[in-house]
C-alpha positions in Angstrom: -12.0 13.6 -1.6 -10.6 11.9 1.4 -7.1 10.7 0.7 -6.2 6.8 0.6 -3.0 5.2 1.1 -2.7 2.0 -1.6 -0.4 -1.0 0.4 1.2 -3.1 -1.6 -0.5 -6.2 -2.0 -3.4 -4.1 -4.4 -0.5 -3.4 -7.3 0.8 -7.3 -6.9 -1.9 -8.5 -6.5 -3.6 -7.0 -9.6 -0.7 -7.9 -12.0 -0.3 -11.5 -10.1 -2.0 -15.0 -10.7 -4.9 -15.8 -10.8 -6.6 -15.4 -6.9 -10.1 -14.3 -5.3 -8.3 -10.8 -5.2 -6.8 -10.2 -8.5 -10.3 -8.4 -10.1 -11.0 -6.3 -7.0 -7.2 -5.2 -7.0 -7.7 -4.5 -10.9 -10.8 -1.7 -9.8 -8.5 -0.5 -7.3 -6.3 0.3 -9.8 -8.2 1.9 -12.7 -10.3 3.7 -9.8 -7.4 5.6 -9.2 -6.6 5.9 -12.8 -9.7 7.8 -12.9 -9.8 9.9 -10.2 -12.2 7.9 -8.5 -10.0 8.0 -5.6 -7.2 10.1 -4.2 -4.3 7.5 -3.9 -1.1 8.6 -2.1 1.3 5.5 -1.5 4.9 6.0 0.2 8.1 4.9 -0.7 8.5 1.7 0.7 5.7 0.2 -1.0 7.7 0.6 -3.8 11.0 -1.2 -2.7 8.9 -3.6 -0.8 7.7 -4.9 -5.0 10.9 -4.8 -5.8 12.4 -7.3 -2.7 9.5 -9.6 -3.1 9.7 -10.0 -6.6 14.1 -10.3 -6.4 13.3 -12.7 -3.8 10.9 -15.1 -5.7 13.6 -14.9 -8.4 11.2 -12.8 -11.2 12.9 -9.4 -11.2 11.6 -8.8 -14.5 8.2 -9.4 -13.7 8.7 -7.0 -10.3 10.4 -4.5 -12.3 6.9 -4.5 -14.7 4.7 -3.8 -11.7 7.1 -1.2 -10.3 6.9 0.9 -13.7 3.1 0.4 -14.1 2.1 1.2 -10.7 4.9 4.3 -10.4 2.8 5.6 -13.6 -0.2 5.0 -11.7 1.1 6.8 -8.5 3.4 9.7 -10.5 2.8 12.5 -8.0 1.4 10.6 -5.4 4.5 9.2 -3.6 4.8 9.7 0.3 8.8 10.0 1.2 9.7 7.8 4.3 11.3 10.8 6.6 13.7 10.1 9.4 10.6 11.0 11.6 8.5 8.4 10.4 11.3 5.9 10.9 11.5 6.8 14.6 7.6 7.2 15.0 7.9 3.5 13.1 9.5 2.8 16.1 7.3 3.7 18.8 4.6 2.5 17.4 6.1 -0.9 16.9 6.0 -1.3 20.9 2.3 0.0 20.5 1.8 -2.5 17.9 3.9 -5.4 18.7 1.9 -8.0 15.8 1.9 -5.1 13.6 4.9 -6.0 10.6 7.4 -4.0 10.3 6.7 -2.7 7.1 3.3 -1.8 7.9 3.6 0.0 11.0 6.2 2.3 8.4 3.3 2.7 6.6 1.1 3.7 9.0 4.1 6.1 10.3 3.6 7.9 6.9 0.4 7.4 7.2 -0.2 9.3 10.4 2.4 11.6 10.0 0.4 12.6 6.9 -2.9 12.1 8.7 -4.2 9.6 6.6 -6.5 7.4 8.1 -7.8 5.0 4.9 -6.0 2.1 3.6 -6.9 0.1 0.7 -5.5 -3.4 1.5 -5.9 -7.1 1.8 -4.0 -7.1 4.6 -6.6 -7.5 8.0 -2.9 -6.1 10.2 -4.2 -3.1 9.8 -7.8 -3.5 11.7 -6.8 -3.6 15.1 -5.3 0.0 14.7 -7.4 3.2 16.6 -7.7 5.8 14.4 -7.0 3.2 10.9 -10.0 1.9 8.8 -8.7 -0.4 6.2 -11.0 -0.2 3.1 -11.5 -4.2 1.5 -10.7 -4.2 -2.3 -13.6 -6.4 -2.4 -15.7 -3.4 -1.9 -14.1 -1.1 -4.7 -17.1 -1.5 -7.5 -15.2 -1.9 -11.2 
């Protein structure tokens, strides 16, 4: 199987309020659990989850999402290294409209030769060498 990066919005939509992406994100999580996807993510994804739910004063929900996603991704969490941070700086010059957190993910993906990402974030569509997989394409 080809490794696929799992973006932050997948566990957040999967555990979130009713939304058109909730069921597709849950299907992605189920596919990971069933080993139908060779999923990886990075440490920054977990920071994003914690920050988002702290920011909206939903700390306990954020901790639950963090814990559940961590169990799902156990052994599949890539570190963010010094090399990634420096590469992210370069990538931000190349892709000035890509948000900084996404640039970190892109740097981790490049270092690990990962070319696929499951994400609702269309910003990845314009990155050469990266193929975004819309979560709606994952079948339950």
